[in-house]
BAVOMI-809363 format. One record per residue (C-alpha): residue number from 0; residue in one letter; x, y, z. Coordinates in steps of 0.25 Angstrom, whole numbers, plus 2048, in hexadecimal, padded with zeros to 3 digits. Layout:
BEGIN
NUM,A,X,Y,Z;
...
// end
This chain:
BEGIN
0,M,7EA,822,803;
1,E,7E0,817,802;
2,R,7D5,821,806;
3,S,7D9,82A,7FA;
4,A,7D9,81E,7F1;
5,E,7CB,81B,7F5;
6,E,7C6,829,7F4;
7,E,7CB,829,7E5;
8,R,7C4,81C,7E3;
9,A,7B7,821,7E8;
10,K,7B8,82D,7DE;
11,L,7B6,823,7D3;
12,A,7A7,822,7D6;
13,G,79E,828,7CC;
14,L,7AA,82B,7C2;
15,T,7AA,826,7B4;
16,G,7B3,827,7A8;
17,D,7C0,82F,7A9;
18,D,7BC,834,7B6;
19,Y,7BB,826,7BC;
20,D,7C8,822,7B5;
21,A,7D0,82E,7BB;
22,Q,7CA,82C,7C9;
23,W,7CD,81D,7C8;
24,R,7DC,821,7C4;
25,R,7DD,82A,7D1;
26,W,7D7,81F,7D9;
27,R,7E0,814,7D4;
28,K,7EC,81D,7D6;
29,A,7E8,81F,7E4;
30,A,7E5,811,7E7;
31,E,7F3,80D,7E1;
32,K,7FA,816,7EB;
33,V,7F3,810,7F6;
34,Q,7F7,802,7F2;
35,A,805,806,7F0;
36,A,806,80C,7FE;
37,V,800,7FF,804;
38,T,80A,7F7,7FC;
39,A,815,7FF,801;
40,H,811,7FF,80F;
41,A,80F,7EF,80E;
42,E,81D,7EE,808;
43,A,824,7F7,813;
44,T,81C,7EF,81E;
45,Y,821,7E2,818;
46,E,82F,7E6,817;
47,A,82F,7EB,825;
48,E,829,7DE,82A;
49,Q,833,7D6,823;
50,T,83F,7DE,829;
51,V,83A,7DC,837;
52,K,838,7CD,835;
53,K,845,7CC,82F;
54,A,84C,7D3,83B;
55,V,845,7CB,845;
56,R,848,7BE,83E;
57,H,856,7C1,83C;
58,A,858,7C6,84B;
59,R,852,7B8,850;
60,D,85C,7B1,847;
61,D,868,7B8,84D;
62,P,86C,7B2,85A;
63,Q,873,7BF,85E;
64,A,866,7C7,85D;
65,E,860,7C0,869;
// end
């Protein structure tokens, strides 16, 4: 996904005017997709981490869990 966005950015070289603007929009759309995917992954990872930490901490507080 990142590679595709970078390929779209590279196509900006040498363009001007409307061609540049159209390619810039294609690159920007690709870059936004990359950022959205990175953000979604980070949020999912954070939520999983918090779930694990809560489970471990609550197990330690429960005297019957040991």
